[in-house]
C-alpha positions as a printed Julia matrix, in Angstrom:
642×3 Matrix{Float64}:
  26.24   48.21   79.11
  27.52   48.96   82.62
  31.09   49.94   83.25
  33.66   47.25   84.13
  34.29   47.45   87.84
  35.69   45.04   90.3
  37.91   41.97   90.0
  35.16   39.61   88.79
  34.2    41.78   85.85
  37.79   42.04   84.73
  38.19   38.24   84.95
  35.09   37.58   82.86
  36.16   40.13   80.28
  39.49   38.35   79.69
  38.03   34.82   79.53
  37.92   33.08   76.06
  34.57   32.13   74.54
  33.56   28.54   75.52
  30.64   27.88   73.1
  29.74   28.83   69.53
  26.7    27.83   67.45
  26.48   26.88   63.78
  24.77   30.16   63.23
  28.17   31.75   63.67
  29.14   30.13   60.34
  31.56   27.6    61.85
  30.94   23.86   62.04
  32.22   20.34   61.32
  30.37   18.21   58.73
  30.65   14.38   58.89
  29.71   11.97   56.07
  30.19    8.34   55.05
  29.07    6.0    52.25
  26.73    4.22   54.68
  25.97    4.42   58.41
  24.99    0.74   58.62
  26.72   -2.66   58.82
  24.36   -5.4    57.54
  24.84   -8.55   59.59
  23.63  -11.84   58.08
  22.49  -14.94   59.92
  26.12  -16.19   60.04
  27.27  -13.05   61.88
  29.17  -11.65   58.89
  28.98   -7.91   58.33
  28.95   -5.89   55.16
  30.69   -3.7    54.26
  33.9    -4.72   56.0
  34.56   -1.13   57.1
  32.98    2.34   57.02
  35.14    5.42   56.36
  33.82    8.61   58.0
  35.09   11.95   56.71
  35.07   15.12   58.84
  35.07   18.43   56.96
  35.6    21.69   58.93
  33.69   24.75   57.8
  35.32   28.09   58.63
  37.19   26.34   61.48
  40.99   26.03   61.66
  42.69   23.39   63.73
  43.49   19.71   64.08
  40.55   17.28   64.06
  40.48   14.92   67.04
  38.33   11.77   66.65
  36.88    9.68   69.47
  34.51    6.72   69.59
  32.22    5.17   72.16
  33.37    2.18   74.21
  33.56   -1.23   72.51
  34.77    0.09   69.12
  38.24    0.89   67.8
  39.03    3.64   65.23
  41.68    3.94   62.57
  42.44    7.65   61.92
  44.16    9.06   58.85
  44.0    12.86   58.74
  40.36   13.9    58.68
  39.13   10.32   57.91
  38.22    7.87   60.67
  37.54    4.22   59.75
  35.38    1.81   61.75
  36.1    -1.87   61.01
  33.23   -4.31   61.53
  35.63   -6.75   63.16
  36.63   -4.09   65.76
  33.02   -3.09   66.61
  31.75   -5.26   69.49
  28.64   -3.22   70.25
  25.48   -2.82   68.14
  26.03    0.94   67.83
  29.06    3.19   67.92
  29.14    7.0    68.21
  32.06    8.62   66.39
  32.85   12.21   67.41
  35.07   14.8    65.71
  36.34   17.84   67.63
  38.31   20.99   66.74
  39.36   23.61   69.31
  39.82   27.13   68.0
  40.6    30.05   70.3
  39.47   28.03   73.29
  36.14   27.07   71.67
  35.32   23.39   70.95
  33.46   22.6    67.69
  31.88   19.12   67.78
  30.16   16.74   65.28
  28.76   13.23   65.9
  28.17   10.29   63.48
  26.28    7.16   64.54
  27.23    3.75   63.07
  24.77    0.88   63.61
  24.49   -2.83   62.97
  21.37   -4.14   61.23
  20.72   -7.86   61.67
  18.91  -10.19   59.26
  15.82  -11.74   60.82
  15.47  -15.42   61.57
  13.89  -17.71   58.94
  10.1   -17.96   59.34
   7.97  -21.07   59.43
   7.06  -22.86   56.19
   3.82  -21.44   54.75
   0.77  -23.33   53.58
   0.67  -24.9    50.14
  -0.65  -22.58   47.39
  -3.97  -22.89   45.6
  -4.48  -24.56   42.25
  -6.76  -22.42   40.07
  -8.42  -22.94   36.72
 -11.54  -22.31   34.65
 -14.1   -24.82   33.46
 -16.12  -24.22   30.28
 -19.41  -25.73   29.12
 -21.07  -25.14   25.71
 -24.62  -25.37   24.37
 -26.44  -24.24   21.23
 -29.88  -22.69   21.7
 -32.13  -20.04   20.17
 -32.01  -18.02   23.42
 -29.75  -17.93   26.48
 -30.3   -21.19   28.44
 -31.32  -20.83   32.1
 -30.21  -24.36   33.13
 -26.68  -25.3    34.21
 -24.22  -28.11   33.37
 -24.69  -29.48   36.93
 -22.06  -30.69   39.4
 -18.66  -31.52   37.88
 -15.12  -32.34   39.04
 -12.27  -30.3    37.54
  -8.75  -31.8    37.36
  -5.95  -29.22   37.45
  -3.32  -31.44   35.8
  -5.37  -31.7    32.58
  -7.16  -28.34   33.0
 -10.41  -30.07   32.08
 -13.6   -31.54   33.51
 -13.0   -35.23   34.25
 -16.28  -36.1    35.97
 -18.68  -36.91   34.43
 -16.67  -38.82   31.84
 -17.14  -38.24   28.11
 -18.29  -35.07   26.4
 -21.87  -34.73   27.69
 -22.83  -32.7    30.79
 -26.22  -32.18   32.43
 -29.13  -30.42   30.65
 -27.67  -30.78   27.15
 -24.42  -28.93   27.93
 -21.12  -30.34   26.63
 -17.42  -30.0    27.29
 -16.63  -29.26   23.63
 -18.31  -26.89   21.15
 -21.24  -28.81   19.6
 -22.07  -28.78   15.9
 -25.14  -26.93   14.65
 -26.38  -23.62   13.29
 -28.13  -22.18   16.37
 -26.34  -19.5    18.44
 -23.57  -20.88   20.67
 -23.65  -20.15   24.44
 -20.97  -20.75   27.08
 -20.96  -21.01   30.88
 -17.77  -20.55   32.9
 -16.96  -21.68   36.45
 -13.85  -21.01   38.53
 -11.96  -23.96   40.06
  -9.79  -23.38   43.17
  -8.31  -25.92   45.57
  -5.12  -27.07   47.3
  -5.94  -30.57   46.12
  -5.41  -31.99   42.64
  -9.12  -31.66   41.84
 -11.99  -29.34   42.69
 -15.69  -30.08   42.82
 -17.73  -27.37   41.08
 -21.34  -27.24   42.26
 -24.19  -26.54   39.87
 -24.8   -23.11   41.38
 -21.17  -22.02   40.81
 -21.6   -21.7    37.03
 -21.73  -18.11   35.71
 -24.71  -17.01   33.62
 -24.82  -18.19   30.01
 -23.2   -15.79   27.51
 -23.53  -15.94   23.72
 -20.12  -16.87   22.34
 -20.88  -16.9    18.61
 -23.53  -17.3    15.96
 -23.5   -18.11   12.26
 -22.9   -15.06   10.08
 -24.21  -14.11    6.67
 -22.56  -15.84    3.73
 -19.84  -13.74    2.09
 -19.67  -12.72   -1.56
 -17.96  -14.59   -4.36
 -16.17  -11.98   -6.54
 -14.06  -12.57   -9.65
 -13.19  -10.74  -12.87
 -14.34  -12.62  -15.99
 -12.4   -11.83  -19.22
 -13.7   -12.81  -22.68
 -11.88  -12.77  -26.04
 -12.68  -12.63  -29.77
 -10.61  -12.31  -32.93
 -11.61  -10.17  -35.9
 -10.41   -9.47  -39.42
 -10.31   -5.67  -38.85
  -9.37   -3.4   -35.97
 -13.04   -2.53  -35.37
 -14.27   -4.02  -32.08
 -16.96   -6.71  -32.49
 -20.4    -6.4   -30.79
 -20.53   -7.45  -27.14
 -22.55  -10.49  -25.94
 -26.3    -9.93  -26.03
 -27.34  -12.98  -24.0
 -27.38  -13.42  -20.22
 -24.35  -15.49  -19.21
 -23.99  -17.64  -16.08
 -20.65  -17.89  -14.26
 -20.01  -20.82  -11.88
 -17.5   -19.89   -9.17
 -16.49  -23.46   -8.28
 -15.45  -24.38  -11.83
 -14.6   -20.95  -13.25
 -16.81  -21.73  -16.27
 -18.96  -19.2   -18.13
 -22.03  -20.46  -19.98
 -24.25  -18.68  -22.49
 -21.7   -16.54  -24.41
 -22.79  -15.54  -27.9
 -21.73  -13.2   -30.73
 -18.49  -15.17  -31.2
 -16.94  -14.47  -27.77
 -15.07  -17.11  -25.73
 -13.36  -17.35  -22.36
 -10.07  -18.51  -23.95
  -7.88  -16.65  -26.42
  -8.89  -18.07  -29.83
  -6.17  -19.23  -32.21
  -8.15  -18.37  -35.36
 -10.71  -15.87  -36.54
  -8.64  -12.9   -37.66
  -5.43  -11.0   -37.02
  -6.88   -8.71  -34.33
  -7.56   -9.93  -30.79
 -10.16   -8.07  -28.7
 -10.92   -8.38  -25.01
 -13.82   -7.42  -22.74
 -14.63   -8.24  -19.16
 -17.2    -8.14  -16.39
 -17.22   -8.81  -12.67
 -19.17  -11.77  -11.28
 -20.48  -11.03   -7.77
 -22.84  -13.28   -5.83
 -23.34  -14.94   -2.46
 -24.53  -18.09   -4.26
 -22.62  -20.62   -6.35
 -23.35  -18.8    -9.64
 -23.9   -15.28  -10.97
 -25.84  -14.13  -14.0
 -23.99  -11.49  -16.05
 -26.39   -9.29  -18.01
 -25.39   -7.94  -21.47
 -25.02   -4.42  -20.11
 -22.36   -5.49  -17.58
 -19.62   -6.15  -20.15
 -16.96   -3.46  -20.52
 -16.32   -1.86  -23.89
 -14.27   -4.16  -26.09
 -10.64   -3.12  -26.46
  -8.0    -4.44  -28.82
  -5.61   -6.61  -26.86
  -3.21   -7.73  -29.6
  -2.72   -8.15  -33.34
  -0.94  -10.83  -35.35
   2.43   -9.84  -36.75
   3.41   -9.99  -40.41
   4.69  -13.36  -41.75
   8.43  -13.78  -41.27
  11.07  -14.56  -43.88
  11.44  -18.2   -44.9
  14.52  -20.17  -43.93
  17.42  -20.99  -46.23
  17.09  -23.97  -48.57
  19.25  -26.26  -50.72
  18.04  -27.07  -54.26
  19.62  -29.55  -56.7
  18.63  -29.43  -60.41
  19.87  -31.78  -63.24
  20.3   -31.07  -66.96
  22.79  -28.17  -66.76
  26.21  -28.39  -68.37
  27.21  -24.92  -67.1
  26.32  -22.56  -64.28
  23.78  -19.75  -64.83
  22.58  -17.28  -62.16
  19.24  -17.04  -63.93
  18.9   -20.82  -63.93
  19.59  -20.93  -60.19
  16.87  -18.35  -59.53
  14.51  -20.27  -61.86
  15.1   -23.57  -60.05
  14.43  -21.94  -56.63
  11.13  -20.55  -57.92
  10.18  -23.84  -59.59
  10.76  -25.6   -56.24
   8.28  -23.22  -54.61
  10.71  -21.05  -52.64
  10.37  -17.82  -54.6
  13.22  -15.32  -54.86
  16.59  -16.26  -53.36
  17.66  -15.11  -49.91
  21.06  -15.04  -48.25
  22.59  -18.51  -47.7
  20.34  -20.33  -50.25
  22.38  -23.1   -51.91
  21.78  -24.31  -55.52
  23.57  -27.12  -57.4
  23.27  -27.33  -61.23
  24.7   -30.49  -62.84
  24.62  -33.06  -65.62
  26.45  -36.37  -66.19
  29.88  -34.73  -66.56
  29.54  -31.38  -64.87
  28.36  -29.97  -61.45
  28.56  -26.48  -59.86
  27.32  -25.51  -56.39
  26.96  -21.87  -55.3
  25.28  -19.96  -52.44
  23.49  -16.62  -52.54
  24.88  -13.63  -50.56
  23.66  -10.01  -50.86
  22.5   -10.27  -54.48
  25.3   -12.41  -55.86
  25.95  -16.14  -56.29
  29.2   -17.19  -54.64
  31.19  -20.39  -55.14
  30.62  -22.7   -52.24
  33.85  -23.68  -50.48
  34.49  -26.67  -48.3
  31.45  -27.98  -46.44
  32.19  -29.28  -42.94
  29.9   -31.48  -40.95
  29.32  -29.59  -37.71
  29.77  -32.73  -35.65
  33.38  -32.96  -36.9
  34.35  -29.61  -35.32
  36.02  -29.64  -31.91
  34.37  -27.4   -29.32
  36.17  -24.09  -28.87
  38.21  -24.29  -32.13
  36.21  -21.77  -34.21
  36.71  -18.08  -33.32
  33.67  -15.82  -33.2
  35.18  -13.43  -35.79
  35.18  -16.3   -38.3
  31.4   -16.68  -38.06
  29.15  -14.63  -40.32
  25.5   -15.56  -40.36
  22.11  -14.02  -41.0
  20.3   -16.59  -38.89
  21.9   -18.04  -35.75
  18.88  -20.01  -34.65
  20.98  -23.14  -34.32
  23.47  -21.5   -31.98
  22.92  -21.83  -28.26
  25.48  -20.05  -26.07
  26.11  -18.1   -22.89
  26.97  -14.81  -24.61
  28.31  -12.96  -21.55
  28.95   -9.28  -22.37
  27.6    -8.39  -25.81
  28.51   -5.2   -27.72
  26.23   -4.66  -30.71
  25.37   -1.96  -33.19
  22.0    -2.35  -34.86
  20.49   -5.28  -32.91
  17.33   -6.59  -34.57
  15.32   -9.22  -32.72
  11.9   -10.72  -33.11
  11.03  -11.63  -29.52
  12.59  -11.21  -26.09
  10.97  -12.84  -23.08
  12.01  -13.83  -19.58
  10.75  -14.89  -16.16
   8.69  -17.91  -15.03
   5.49  -16.35  -16.41
   6.84  -16.13  -19.97
   8.46  -19.48  -20.85
   7.46  -19.14  -24.53
   7.4   -16.32  -27.09
   3.6   -16.02  -26.95
   2.26  -12.47  -26.58
  -0.23  -13.21  -23.78
  -0.56  -12.68  -20.03
   0.77  -15.58  -17.92
  -1.78  -18.18  -16.88
   0.54  -19.86  -14.35
   0.63  -16.96  -11.86
   4.26  -16.15  -12.73
   5.87  -12.79  -13.49
   8.38  -11.62  -16.11
   8.29   -9.78  -19.45
   7.62  -10.14  -23.18
   8.95   -7.77  -25.88
   8.14   -8.18  -29.55
   6.7    -6.28  -32.51
   3.28   -6.77  -30.9
   4.29   -4.77  -27.83
   5.66   -4.96  -24.3
   4.13   -6.96  -21.42
   5.57   -6.6   -17.9
   4.26   -8.46  -14.84
   0.93  -10.28  -14.82
  -2.54   -8.83  -15.39
  -4.1   -11.53  -13.22
  -2.05  -10.49  -10.15
  -2.91   -6.79  -10.5
   0.76   -5.81  -11.04
   1.36   -5.26  -14.74
   2.16   -2.85  -17.6
   1.1    -3.3   -21.23
   2.34   -1.12  -24.12
   0.95   -2.44  -27.4
   2.38   -1.57  -30.82
  -1.0    -0.04  -31.65
  -0.48    2.63  -28.99
  -2.71    0.96  -26.42
  -1.3     1.4   -22.87
  -2.67   -0.18  -19.71
  -1.54   -0.44  -16.1
  -3.4    -0.45  -12.75
  -5.35    2.81  -12.61
  -4.51    3.99  -16.17
  -5.7     3.05  -19.68
  -4.68    4.95  -22.84
  -6.61    3.89  -25.94
  -6.94    5.77  -29.24
  -5.73    9.03  -27.72
  -7.98    8.86  -24.66
  -6.57    8.43  -21.15
  -8.76    6.99  -18.4
  -7.68    7.16  -14.75
  -9.32    4.94  -12.13
  -6.98    5.91   -9.3
  -5.99    9.22   -7.71
  -4.55   12.02   -9.9
  -2.14   14.1    -7.81
   0.21   17.07   -8.39
  -0.81   17.48  -12.04
   0.78   20.27  -14.13
   0.83   20.94  -17.85
  -1.62   20.87  -20.74
  -3.86   17.98  -21.78
  -5.43   17.38  -25.21
  -8.11   14.91  -26.14
 -10.1    13.13  -23.44
  -8.71   12.93  -19.89
 -10.96   11.14  -17.41
 -10.14   10.21  -13.83
 -11.61    9.9   -10.39
 -11.67   13.69  -10.07
 -11.47   15.43  -13.46
 -13.05   14.75  -16.86
 -12.25   16.89  -19.91
 -13.82   16.69  -23.35
 -16.34   13.87  -22.87
 -19.9    14.11  -24.14
 -21.6    13.03  -20.91
 -22.86   15.54  -18.36
 -21.12   15.38  -15.01
 -24.31   15.86  -13.03
 -24.81   12.22  -12.02
 -25.01   11.51   -8.29
 -21.86    9.51   -7.52
 -22.11    8.71   -3.8
 -24.72    9.17   -1.02
 -24.46   12.38    0.99
 -22.17   14.1    -1.53
 -23.3    16.48   -4.33
 -21.6    16.57   -7.72
 -20.24   19.57   -9.61
 -19.74   20.07  -13.34
 -18.73   22.8   -15.77
 -20.14   22.81  -19.3
 -19.49   24.66  -22.53
 -20.12   24.16  -26.24
 -17.45   22.49  -28.35
 -18.38   24.26  -31.6
 -19.97   27.5   -30.43
 -23.2    28.52  -28.75
 -26.57   29.4   -30.18
 -29.71   30.79  -28.56
 -32.97   30.74  -30.45
 -34.64   34.11  -30.9
 -37.91   32.77  -29.53
 -36.45   31.78  -26.17
 -34.92   33.65  -23.26
 -34.01   30.42  -21.49
 -30.22   30.44  -21.14
 -30.23   26.65  -20.84
 -30.36   26.55  -24.65
 -26.73   27.65  -24.61
 -25.8    24.18  -23.35
 -27.73   22.09  -25.84
 -24.46   20.36  -26.89
 -22.62   20.18  -23.58
 -18.96   19.29  -23.15
 -17.82   18.4   -19.63
 -14.82   20.37  -18.42
 -14.92   19.56  -14.71
 -16.21   16.66  -12.65
 -15.93   16.2    -8.85
 -16.85   13.47   -6.39
 -16.26   10.42   -8.55
 -16.34    7.17   -6.5
 -12.56    6.75   -6.34
 -11.87   10.18   -4.79
 -11.09   10.01   -1.0
 -14.16   10.73    1.11
 -12.18   13.17    3.26
 -11.75   15.46    0.23
 -15.27   15.3    -1.14
 -17.78   18.11   -1.19
 -20.31   17.5     1.56
 -23.89   18.67    1.72
 -24.64   22.0     3.39
 -23.13   25.43    2.66
 -20.55   25.16   -0.15
 -18.47   28.05   -1.53
 -17.86   27.9    -5.28
 -15.37   30.03   -7.2
 -14.99   29.95  -11.0
 -12.42   31.58  -13.27
 -12.95   31.38  -17.04
 -10.97   32.56  -20.08
 -12.06   32.24  -23.73
 -11.85   33.83  -27.17
 -15.18   35.51  -27.94
 -16.57   37.93  -30.48
 -18.77   39.94  -28.11
 -19.45   38.75  -24.54
 -18.23   36.07  -22.09
 -20.63   34.96  -19.34
 -20.69   32.39  -16.52
 -23.97   30.6   -15.62
 -24.99   28.08  -12.98
 -28.0    26.02  -12.0
 -28.86   23.76   -9.03
 -30.61   20.38   -9.27
 -31.35   20.82  -13.03
 -33.29   24.03  -12.33
 -33.27   27.28  -14.29
 -29.89   28.58  -15.47
 -28.81   31.68  -13.49
 -26.34   34.31  -14.74
 -23.32   34.79  -12.4
 -20.8    37.06  -14.05
 -19.78   38.42  -17.44
 -17.33   40.59  -19.34
 -17.54   42.41  -22.66
 -14.84   41.94  -25.31
 -13.9    45.44  -26.49
 -11.2    44.91  -29.13
 -13.48   44.01  -32.02
 -13.57   40.62  -33.68
 -12.37   37.51  -31.9
 -10.34   38.39  -28.81
  -9.57   36.84  -25.43
 -11.7    37.66  -22.4
 -11.7    36.51  -18.8
 -14.16   36.66  -15.92
 -14.54   35.12  -12.48
 -17.0    34.99   -9.64
 -17.68   33.31   -6.32
 -20.87   32.41   -4.5
 -22.14   30.25   -1.64
 -24.89   27.68   -2.29
 -26.69   25.44    0.2
 -26.4    21.96   -1.37
 -28.62   19.14   -0.13
 -27.79   15.42    0.03
 -27.58   14.08   -3.54
 -27.81   17.56   -5.01
 -26.09   18.64   -8.23
 -24.51   21.94   -9.3
 -23.69   22.78  -12.93
 -21.59   25.66  -14.21
 -21.63   26.8   -17.83
 -19.99   29.44  -19.99
 -21.36   31.19  -23.09
 -20.57   34.03  -25.47
 -23.69   35.94  -24.38
 -24.54   38.55  -21.76
 -27.49   38.32  -19.4
 -28.55   41.88  -20.19
 -28.92   41.2   -23.9
 -32.28   40.28  -25.39
 -32.64   36.97  -27.14
 -33.17   38.75  -30.46
 -29.74   40.37  -30.14
 -27.91   37.15  -29.31
 -28.22   35.22  -32.54
 -25.18   33.02  -33.22
 -22.32   33.88  -30.89
 -19.3    31.59  -30.85
 -17.07   30.62  -27.92
 -13.52   29.44  -28.7
 -10.48   28.18  -26.76
 -12.41   28.1   -23.49
 -10.58   27.23  -20.28
 -12.32   27.24  -16.92
 -11.52   26.25  -13.33
 -14.07   25.55  -10.61
 -13.07   25.26   -6.95
 -15.59   24.06   -4.38
 -14.98   24.03   -0.62
 -17.11   23.31    2.43
 -17.3    25.72    5.33
């Protein structure tokens, strides 16, 4: 920088700065809610005014507002307001200024008027649109068309030609018949009330529907029979025909009927089959009937009612004579509230029997002479209140003995039978408990014989059968437990193929011990009396959890009480039994042993895998095996796909 010399340099040096940019960090910011007045066709503006705020940034001083010609401002501090009424021009420029140390800081804000446009000319009338349909039945897609037609928009239908028929066998409505149904569609569009559709405007024929295959008639058919003992009678041996329209079953034999019989023995048995057919009838073969189960049994005869006996020829009362006269009249031994009168021409005594003693009968009142509400409940003592009908309200009772309780629209009487009127409710008696309605699929039966049935579960003679899904099971089971996934203690092998594409798995052992003949080394002889301990892939088990064909990993853990050895065997598709794993019992005599093993097998579609346990060892010779017993065996098989 050169030295300051001369008068001009000194003058410039002392002059204040005249201009500063925003980059210096000083400025004025202006803002408003809107920069626009909207002016409608009537010349009215909105909003009525616009307030503009000026905010100084790093600048100190008074704000001075100004506006372009034709507009007036109202200033209040750092806010300037432009009123629409005081703005005569289409635009107005509002300026804010602050002078600091001789430097002017400026900011501008433009306010404009925006005018609504003038109304345009009325447009053309819109188009009426619609769709016309034509139908025809044919073995194949027809190539012809319904011809020229006139479509009326008001009715959304073809009005010319009149009637239902169109050209080439087409019709306005769906025709009757069994051949496939085809449809042609044409678009109608016009500013008039109608539109003429030419023959070539119809779209190609498309198959709309065709007759399907008849569905199946399906119904459960129950049959009943009474017997003198609790042994189930033989099932029908003849082919029976069920007619779906009438619900009648023809051809039953061996004493069975479709209705509950009223006679024939104290025990009522029930069986059932499912009639399935696409025709009006279905033939039910003898092998289709389910095993007969006891449904109910008659109760013991009840006590007779009280009686009144009058006997002449007695000049004095005698308890023995009263008992004799009751027996002579055919009533047997006396019961509480029996009344006997012994008399002659000059003498009469009437007594009633209560708890082993004959009591003098007091005043006898005709019930119709009593006024309602005049006899307190504590004054009533009775063994049989069959004649009393009352709204009991809250009842407090000790030992409450009743013969039958029933309620609900399905149980209007005291009959121990499932409702035939579709109603629900309950029945409780010495025969058992019925809840709901068997015919609706929502029911529970607990018979006095121990028979229990509900959807998915039947317990009969100590055996429980599950037809649903058994989940989250813990604890110990005894007897037979069969379900969609597990079967314990049955005599059938679990190697049957239950569903296409899924193999089955079973575990077998002997119920009474194992024996291998000295002349055979075939380990399959160990399982000559098999008992199923595990069954998988029954039809009711979800498909997503089934074992699928291909590589399958099996793991087995087995515990048992043995005298010598404990071994695990397996075979695939009824082939030769293969030894998997074993353990030697070392304590002497009967003692517990446990062993486990895992292996991967490639199972084909429909294949079967069996697992067995025995008290033998694969390394022993048949001559050394002899009779080796297996007791208290428990085994678990787990199968998983890769």
